[in-house]
N, C-alpha and C positions, 0 to 999 in steps of 0.2 A: 592493451595494458590492463591488468587486474586492478580495480579500484576498491571494491568492497567484497569481502568474502564472509559469509555467515555459515557457521558450522554448528549443527546439533543444538540450535537455539530453542530454549524451552522456558515456558512460564506456566507454573502450576499454582493454584490458589487453594488453600484449605477453606472449606465451606462449613461453618459451624451450624449445626442443626439441620443439615441437609438430609436427603432421603436415606442415606446409609448411616447417618450419624444420629440425627434427631435428638430427642431428650436424653437418650442413654449415652450420647457421645461424651458427655461430661463425666461419666462414671465408668471409664475404661474402654468405651467403644471408640474406634478411630473415626476422626472427622473425614468426610468424603473429600476428594480432590477434584477440582475443576481444571481440566487440562486445556487452557486457553491456546497455548502454542506448545507443540509436542515434537521437538527434535527436527527443526527445519534447517535445510541447507540450501544456499543459493549463492550465485556469483554475479556481480555487476562489473562489466568492463567500462573503461573510459569511453565517453561519447556513445553510450548505449542506454536503452530504456528497458528496464525489466518491469513487467506488469504483474501484479498479484490479483487474481480474480477468485470469486467464490461467493456463496450466499452470505447474507448478513449473519454475524456471529461466528464466522469460521476462524477468526483470529488475525485477520489482515491488519487491523489498526493496532492491536496489541503488539504484533510483530514490528510494525513501523516504529512504535514508540520505544521498543527495546533497541532497535538499530540506532536511534538517536540518543539513547540513554536517558530518556524521560522517565522510564520505569526500568528497574533492575531485573534481569532475567533470573530464573531459578538455576539454570546452567547453560553452557554453550559458550561460543565466542563470536565476536564481531570484529573482524580485522579490516581496518581502513588504511590503505597504502602501507601495509606491513606492520602496523601497530594495533595491538588488541585494545579496542576502545574501552572495554570494561575495566581495564587496569590504568587508564589515564587519570591523571590528577593535575590540578593547578593550571599552569600555562599550557601544558600539552592538551588538556581537556578543552581549554578555551580555544586553542587553535583548531581542534576538531570541530567544535561548534561553529566556528567561522566557515569551515570547509563544507559542512553538511547542514543544509537548511530545510525547513518544512513549510509546506502550504497546507493549511487546514481545510476541513470540509466546509465550515460555515464562515464566510468572510466577515460577517457582521460580528459574530461572537469572538473572533480572533483579533479584532481591532479595538483598542481602548477608545470608548466614546468621548472621553474628555481630552483626547490628544488630537492635534491637527495632523494633516498628512505630512507636513514638514517635520513635526516631532516624531512621527512614526517612522519615516524614512531615515532620518538622521540618527535615531537612537543607536542602531547597530554600528554606524560610523564612529560614534562617540565611544561606545564600549570597546571597539577594536582599534581605536585611534587611527582611523583611515583618512581623516580629513581634519584640517584645523578650522577654527571658527570662521575665518575669513572666507574659506572656500566651501563652507557647508551648504549654502544655498545653491551654488553652482553645481555641486555634486548631486544634490537632491533633484534638481531640474534634469540633469543628464540621466539619472536613474529612471525617473518617471517617463522620460522620452522613449526609453526602451520598451515600455509597455503601452505606449500610445496615449499618454496623458501629458497635458501641458502645464506650465508653471502656474496657471491660474488656480489650480486645485490645492496649492500648498497651504493656504490659510483656512481651508474648509475642514469640516468634521465628518466622520463616517456616515452619520445619519443623512447627510446631504447628497449621498451618492446612490446609484442603483446597485443591484447585486453584482453585476458584471464589473462595474467600476471598482467596487470594493475589492473584488478578487484581484483585479489588476494592481491595486495598491498593495495587497498582500504579496503578490508575486514580485513587485518592485522592492518591497522590504527584504524578501529573500535574496534578491539579486544584489542588494546594496553591498554585501561583503564579498562579492565575486566567488560564490561557492563552486565546488567541483561536483557536488551531488545534491539534488533536491529530492526530498521525499514528499510526494504529492498524495495526500490522503483524501480520496474522494473529492477532488477539488471542483468537480462540476455538478455534483448531485443537488446542490442547493440553488442552482441556476436554471433559468428557462432554457428551453432547447435552442432557441435562436442565439442566446448569449453563450451557450456552451460551445457552439461552433467558433465563435470569436476567440474564446480562451484556448481552445485546442490549437487553432492556427497560430496564436501567440506563442504557446509552448513549443510548437514545432519550429517556429521561426527562431526562437531563442536557442534551441538545441543546435540548429544548423549554423547559427552565427557564433556561438560561444563554445560549443562542444561540451556543454553541461550534461552529466548523466542524470537519469531519473529512476527512482523507485516509485512507480505509478500504481496506486491502489484504486481499484474501481470494480463496479459490478456491471458496467456498461461495456459489453463485448464489442460493439461497433467502434467505440472510442479506442479501446485497447488494440483492435485490429489496425487502426490507422496510426497509432502512436508508437507501439512497442516493437522491440527487436526480439525479446524473449518473453515467455509467459510462464508463470507458476500458478497452477490451479490448486486452491486450498479447499480442504474439507475437514471440518472438526479438528482444526489445529495442525494439520499436516499438509505438506505439498504432495499431491497424489499424481500429478503429471507436470513435467518440466520440459519445455521444448521451444524451438524457435517459433515465432508467430506464424510464419508462412506454413510450417509443417503442421502446427497444431490446428489451424483453421482448415487446411487441406485434408487432414486425416487425423481426427482426434482418436485416441486409443482407449482411454479410460471411459467406462460407461457414464460416469458422472460428467466428464468433459463433454461427451456427446449430448447429454441432456441439457447442459448449460447452453451449448450452441443452438440446439433445437428450440430452446425457450426464448431465444433472442427474437426481437421483432423482425418480421419479414415484409417485404414490399411486393405487392401484386402488380406486375408490370402492366396488365391490361387495364385495371381500373385505378391504380395508384393508391389502393387502400392498404393500410397496415394491418397485418394479422399476427396473431401470436399462437405458437404451438404450446399446448399445455406443458408446464414444467414437470420435473421429477415428482412422482407420486409420493404422498406422505411427507412428513416433516423430518428434518434431521434429528437424530437421537440427542439426548442431553449430553453435553460434554462431562457432566458429573457421573452419569450412569451409562457408560459406553457399552455397546453390544460386543459380544465375543467375536473373534475373527475380524474380518474386514469391516470397518465402521460403516461402509456404504451398503453392505449386503442386504439390510432390511428393505432398501428402496431399489435395489439393482435388478433390472429385467434379465440380466445375463448371469445371475449367480448360479453356482454349481457346488458340488460336494465340499471342497475345502473352504469355501468363502465364509461359512458361519463358524469355522473352527480355527483357521490359521490366519494370522495377520500378515498381509503381503508387504514386502519391503520395496522401497523405491530403488529400482534397478534399471540399468541401461537396456534398452530394447529398440532396435531399428532406428538408431540415431537420436534417441531421446531417453528421458527417465520416466518410468511409469510404475505406479504401485497398484498392481492388479494381477490376480492369479491367471487371468486369460493370457497375459504376456510374460509372467514370471517364469523364467526358465527352471527355477528350482522347485516349482510347485508340482 
């Protein structure tokens, strides 16, 4: 069952005084445009996990915030269960916000330091009128039990918890309204590795028990491999490869995807040491001053004649979508 469909979603920012505008931009020159997200399509089915991966600054978090309508897109559509989210108002928008929740990257920054755990967990229950005052404590205890926390934490404040416990509280807050989709924006990156494993297992357990779908944003490919059903690889605001998790890890097709997988930590079986293959050479171009042709071609070891001239389109190829002249049948 199709739950969320994103089509041609775009977010462009005008940059005053940028490299192509500068001082003269106020005297008739055009301000440069930063293409944070540039025409992204994807689909999330019920009880599925779609992961978005890519280097920092590629547009993953901006995309997540547009899906949630925390920021308004420049163009495109976000359709949730048949309704365009960007046109929702009033009670319809409130119902959408109940159905789609977010888990932020930094659990400490996303919790109000002046509110107890009880206040944090029950606030969404009050807003959406899901429990009366007599049942509020019982509801909070039941919600916390889903994430492995007991009733003794209800009167405590965020600073009294570890990072992993705070993230569990954030997950409990998201679960309080029984959402159908959770957007998890780098939910593990602020946690120690040992705590990350606990949160991963918690998310998988919740998915199996409740059927919640996830839009999971991460740069950790090991986590993505374990959690996701589908993967969208982003580069400079675009999805350049879109495939099932098993297919992508078994046979990556876009050269950038290959480099991402090769740069992930490896384990040496003989000595148990972790080693890292060097990542893609050079830095990603500025999204304000994009190169002509394929955005990845300045860093690509497999570039050839059309790469610096023609922009490849995201097309079906061998059971997946890929944006590369190596696989583009029209090139």
